C-alpha positions in Angstrom: 10.4 4.5 18.4 10.4 8.4 18.5 7.3 9.5 16.5 8.1 10.7 13.2 5.9 13.5 11.5 4.2 12.6 7.9 4.6 15.7 7.0 3.3 15.6 3.5 1.8 12.6 1.4 0.0 12.1 -1.7 -2.2 8.8 -3.4 -3.7 7.7 -6.5 -5.7 4.4 -7.4 -8.7 3.7 -9.3 -10.8 5.5 -6.7 -9.1 8.9 -8.0 -6.0 10.9 -8.2 -5.3 12.9 -4.9 -6.2 13.1 -1.4 -9.4 15.2 -1.7 -10.6 12.7 -4.5 -10.3 9.4 -2.5 -11.8 11.1 0.9 -14.5 11.9 -1.1 -14.8 8.3 -2.2 -14.6 7.1 1.1 -17.8 9.4 2.2 -19.3 8.3 -0.6 -18.9 4.5 -0.6 -17.8 4.1 -3.7 -15.8 1.4 -5.4 -12.8 2.2 -8.5 -13.4 -1.4 -9.6 -14.7 -2.4 -13.2 -14.9 -5.3 -15.1 -11.5 -6.4 -16.2 -10.1 -4.9 -20.0 -7.0 -4.6 -19.3 -4.7 -5.4 -22.1 -5.1 -9.0 -23.9 -6.5 -10.5 -20.4 -9.5 -12.2 -21.1 -10.5 -13.2 -17.1 -13.6 -13.2 -15.6 -13.0 -10.7 -12.8 -12.9 -7.1 -12.0 -10.0 -5.0 -11.3 -9.1 -1.3 -9.8 -7.5 0.8 -12.6 -6.0 4.0 -13.2 -6.6 5.6 -16.3 -4.4 7.7 -18.3 -1.2 6.1 -18.1 -1.2 5.3 -21.6 -0.8 8.7 -22.4 1.4 10.0 -19.5 4.8 9.4 -20.7 7.9 10.4 -18.1 9.7 13.1 -17.8 12.0 13.2 -21.0 15.5 13.4 -19.5 14.0 9.7 -17.2 12.5 8.4 -20.9 14.9 5.3 -20.4 13.0 4.7 -17.5 9.4 4.7 -19.1 7.3 1.8 -18.4 3.9 1.8 -16.9 5.1 1.2 -13.0 7.1 4.5 -13.3 4.5 6.9 -15.2 1.9 5.3 -12.4 4.9 6.7 -9.7 5.7 9.5 -11.7 1.4 10.7 -11.3 1.9 10.4 -7.9 4.7 12.1 -7.2 2.9 15.1 -9.2 -0.3 15.1 -7.1 -1.2 16.7 -3.2 2.1 19.0 -3.5 4.2 15.9 -2.7 7.2 16.5 -5.3 7.4 20.5 -4.4 7.2 19.6 -0.3 10.1 17.2 -1.2 12.1 20.2 -3.2 11.6 22.3 -0.4 13.1 20.3 2.1 16.0 19.1 -0.1 17.0 22.7 -0.1 16.7 22.8 3.6 18.7 19.9 4.7 20.3 18.7 1.9 19.6 15.9 -0.8 22.3 13.5 1.1 19.9 13.7 4.0 16.7 12.5 2.4 16.0 9.0 1.7 14.1 6.4 -0.9 12.2 3.5 0.4 9.8 2.1 -2.0 7.7 -1.3 -2.1 6.8 -3.1 -5.2 6.3 -6.3 -5.9 5.5 -6.2 -10.1 7.8 -3.2 -10.4 7.9 -3.3 -14.8 6.8 -6.9 -15.5 4.1 -5.4 -17.9 7.3 -3.9 -20.1 9.0 -7.1 -20.0 5.3 -8.9 -20.7 5.2 -6.3 -23.7 8.6 -7.2 -25.1 8.5 -10.8 -25.3 5.5 -10.8 -27.5 8.0 -9.0 -29.8 10.8 -11.7 -29.6 12.1 -12.5 -32.5 11.0 -15.3 -34.3 14.1 -17.1 -35.1 16.6 -16.4 -32.3 14.1 -15.5 -29.8 16.1 -12.5 -28.9 14.5 -9.7 -26.8 14.0 -6.3 -28.6 17.0 -4.1 -28.1 14.6 -1.3 -27.0 13.6 -3.3 -24.1 16.2 -2.0 -21.2 15.3 -4.7 -17.7 17.4 -2.6 -15.2 15.6 0.8 -15.5 11.9 -0.7 -16.2 11.3 -4.4 -14.7 14.2 -4.4 -12.0 12.9 -4.3 -8.8 15.2 -1.3 -7.7 14.0 0.1 -11.2 10.7 2.2 -9.2 13.1 3.5 -6.0 15.9 4.4 -8.4 13.2 6.6 -11.1 11.7 8.3 -7.7 15.3 9.2 -6.0 16.6 10.3 -9.5 12.8 12.2 -10.5 13.1 14.4 -7.2 16.8 15.1 -7.4 17.6 12.8 -3.6 21.0 11.6 -3.0 20.6 9.5 0.1 20.2 6.0 0.8 17.8 4.2 -1.7 16.5 1.1 -2.1 13.4 -0.9 -2.9 11.5 -3.4 -0.2 9.7 -6.5 -2.3 8.0 -8.8 0.4 4.5 -9.3 -1.4 2.0 -7.3 0.2 3.4 -5.8 3.1 6.1 -3.9 0.7 5.1 -0.6 1.4 4.5 -0.9 4.9 7.7 -2.0 5.7 9.4 1.1 4.2 7.8 3.1 6.8 9.9 0.4 9.5 13.4 0.5 7.2 13.1 4.5 7.0 12.5 4.5 11.4 15.4 2.8 11.8 17.8 4.7 9.5 16.6 7.8 10.5 17.2 6.8 14.5 20.8 5.8 13.4 21.7 8.6 12.1 21.8 7.3 8.3 19.3 10.2 7.0 17.1 12.8 8.5 14.0 12.4 6.2 12.8 10.0 3.8 10.4 9.1 0.7 8.7 6.0 2.0 5.8 4.7 -1.0 5.0 2.1 -2.7 3.8 1.6 -6.7 2.2 -1.5 -8.2 1.1 -1.6 -11.7 -1.6 -4.1 -13.9 0.2 -7.2 -15.5 -0.7 -10.5 -17.1 1.5 -12.0 -14.4 0.1 -11.1 -11.5 -3.3 -11.6 -13.0 -3.0 -15.0 -14.6 -0.8 -15.9 -11.5 -3.4 -15.3 -8.6 -6.4 -16.8 -11.3 -3.9 -19.5 -11.5 -4.2 -20.0 -7.6 -7.6 -19.6 -7.4 -8.2 -16.5 -5.4 -9.5 -14.2 -7.9 -13.0 -13.2 -7.4 -15.5 -12.9 -10.4 -17.3 -9.7 -8.9 -15.9 -7.0 -6.8 -14.5 -8.5 -3.9 -16.1 -8.4 -0.3 -14.0 -8.5 2.7 -15.1 -10.6 5.4 -18.7 -10.9 3.7 -20.1 -14.6 4.1 -19.9 -14.9 0.6 -16.2 -14.0 0.3 -14.3 -15.9 -2.9 -11.4 -13.7 -3.5 -9.1 -10.8 -4.5 -9.8 -8.0 -6.8 -6.4 -6.9 -8.0 -5.9 -3.2 -8.3 -3.1 -0.8 -8.9 -2.0 2.5 -7.5 0.6 4.4 -5.8 1.3 6.4 -2.5 4.2 8.5 -1.4 4.8 9.5 2.3 7.5 12.1 3.3 8.7 11.3 7.0 10.8 13.9 9.2 12.0 14.2 12.4 9.5 16.1 14.8 11.7 19.3 15.3 9.1 21.0 17.6 5.7 19.9 19.9 3.6 17.9 17.3 -0.3 18.1 17.4 -1.0 16.9 13.7 -2.7 13.5 13.9 -0.2 12.6 11.0 2.3 10.9 12.4 4.3 7.6 12.6 3.9 6.0 16.1 5.0 2.8 16.0 5.7 -0.4 13.8 5.4 -3.8 14.1 7.1 -6.7 11.9 6.9 -10.7 11.8 6.9 -13.7 9.9 4.8 -16.6 10.0 7.3 -19.2 8.8 4.5 -21.3 8.1 3.5 -21.5 4.4 4.3 -19.6 1.1 0.5 -18.3 0.1 -1.3 -19.0 3.3 -1.4 -17.4 6.7 -1.1 -19.2 9.9 -4.5 -19.8 10.6 -4.6 -18.8 14.4 -3.1 -15.8 12.7 -0.1 -16.0 15.1 2.3 -13.8 12.9 -0.4 -10.9 12.4 -1.0 -10.7 16.2 2.9 -10.7 16.4 3.1 -8.0 14.0 -0.2 -5.9 16.0 1.3 -6.1 19.5 5.1 -5.0 18.5 3.4 -2.1 17.2 1.6 -1.3 19.7 4.5 -1.9 22.1 6.6 0.3 19.1 3.8 3.4 20.1 4.3 2.8 23.8 0.3 2.2 23.3 -2.4 -0.2 25.0 -5.3 -2.2 22.5 -7.7 0.6 23.9 -5.7 3.5 22.5 -6.7 2.6 19.2 -9.7 4.0 17.6 -9.9 2.5 14.1 -8.4 -0.5 12.5 -7.6 -0.5 8.7 -7.3 -4.3 8.0 -5.7 -6.2 5.9 -8.9 -7.7 4.7 -8.2 -9.3 0.8 -11.7 -11.3 0.8 -10.0 -14.9 0.8 -11.0 -17.1 3.2 -8.6 -17.9 4.9 -6.6 -14.5 5.2 -10.0 -12.7 6.6 -10.5 -15.7 9.4 -6.8 -15.6 10.4 -6.6 -12.0 10.7 -9.9 -11.4 12.6 -8.9 -14.1 14.9 -5.8 -12.3 15.6 -7.6 -8.8 15.9 -10.4 -10.2 18.0 -7.8 -11.6 20.4 -6.2 -8.2 20.8 -8.5 -5.7 20.4 -11.9 -7.6 21.0 -15.4 -6.2 20.3 -14.4 -2.3 21.0 -12.6 -1.5 18.2 -14.1 -0.6 14.8 -12.2 -1.8 11.6 -12.8 -2.7 8.0 -10.9 -3.6 4.8 -10.7 -0.6 2.1 -9.7 -3.2 -0.5 -13.3 -3.7 -2.1 -12.8 0.0 -2.6 -9.8 -0.2 -4.3 -8.8 -3.6 -4.9 -5.6 -5.1 -3.6 -2.9 -2.9 -4.5 -0.5 -5.6 -3.7 3.3 -4.0 -3.3 1.4 -0.6 -3.0 -1.8 -1.7 -0.5 0.4 -0.6 2.4 1.4 2.7 2.2 -2.1 3.5 0.4 -4.1 2.2 3.4 -1.8 4.3 5.7 -2.7 7.0 4.1 -6.1 5.9 4.0 -5.9 5.7 7.9 -4.6 9.4 7.8 -7.6 10.8 5.7 -9.8 9.2 8.1 -8.0 10.7 11.0 -8.0 14.0 9.2 -11.5 13.8 7.8 -13.2 12.2 10.9 -14.4 8.9 9.6 -14.2 5.4 9.4 -14.6 4.0 6.0 -17.1 1.2 4.9 -16.3 -2.3 3.6 -17.5 -1.3 0.2 -19.5 -4.6 -1.5 -19.6 -6.1 1.8 -23.0 -7.5 2.0 -23.6 -9.9 5.0 -20.9 -10.1 7.5 -19.6 -13.6 7.7 -21.1 -14.5 11.4 -18.3 -16.8 12.0 -15.7 -13.8 12.6 -16.0 -11.4 15.5 -14.3 -8.3 15.4 -16.5 -4.9 15.5 -16.3 -4.9 11.4 -18.1 -1.9 9.7 -20.1 -2.2 6.3 -21.0 1.5 6.5 -19.3 4.8 6.7 -19.1 5.8 10.2 -18.5 9.4 11.2 -16.2 9.9 14.5 -13.3 11.3 16.1 -10.4 9.3 15.2 -7.0 10.0 17.0 -5.0 6.6 16.3 -5.1 4.0 13.4 -3.5 0.6 13.4 -2.7 -0.5 9.7 -2.3 -4.0 8.7 -0.4 -5.3 5.7 0.3 -9.3 5.5 2.1 -10.7 2.7 2.8 -13.8 0.6 5.6 -15.8 2.8 3.9 -14.9 5.7 5.4 -11.2 5.7 3.4 -9.1 8.1 3.6 -5.1 9.1 1.3 -3.4 11.6 1.5 0.3 11.3 0.3 2.9 14.2 -0.3 6.0 12.8 -1.7 8.9 14.8 -1.9 11.6 17.5 0.8 11.6 20.8 -1.9 13.7 22.5 
């Protein structure tokens, strides 16, 4: 594929608001996870919660869209100068030439949960002020972002579980290559809700302590929330920045609804396709941000796939011990963390991991490591075997 410039990005999650705060937290090997005290949830687990959303309604002209998920989207759009950069580009190339592609898995489910608490006791009818389309509907967040930024290009939401906001990069690259748009706002937003917390708990996938990817005693995920956005553009002049999308790779395990292929076949295929898309070899990658969920089966399958492609040479880690698993927002969050790794010349540690499982063979980092990082591979693997890998970095 033709490389695309990542000309602007923004990020918010439990580690902090804005790229500077996130980079500082990665340097300090800090975790944003804390004991679960969300809403009425009574579970012995840790979560990554973004503070301040309860007191941050969406912009008044978009009041119909007000819900936790869109509040989180708004917070992300106003960080790191992102909205201003989009507005400047809009003035230059036109609102109709900028697409909006957003990944989410929960969307505004919390809004429906809150509405169900207020059902009519006799009829069971939902309250009249519950508006499904602009809040719970999966397209709600893409619609909100497009309206917030006053864009008129193609727009859609992707909901493919935990690969959602990695796949939006692939969709944007295809539509830009096809001439449908000249630039794209891609991103992911997922917010905490009871459905995911109790749902993953029912699957016995939630840890009772902060998650510890690749650890010998790993026992499940820690759910978090967050938002991330990136502005992708055609490269108009020789580009030396390390913030570029170089390649994308997608695959489907077609194996099981909630368990990856044990040999990591789909994961390996996505990674190889990303390398091929970028016209790179495995040896060209300096750091891998793994999907690394801290479940026994996911980490084992991904490790096998990664080791078969990259061997012992390439350093890798999962940052979910710091942020929690952001589900539909994980892909863009970890892609941005990859860019921050390049911009700050660091390879982030796997926070909370104490003893790497000796069965796993990859070169796994438990401490942040300083060093030149030119190219990063970022993995996002979702339920149902929906896999996506991104290559980010410099063409130099």
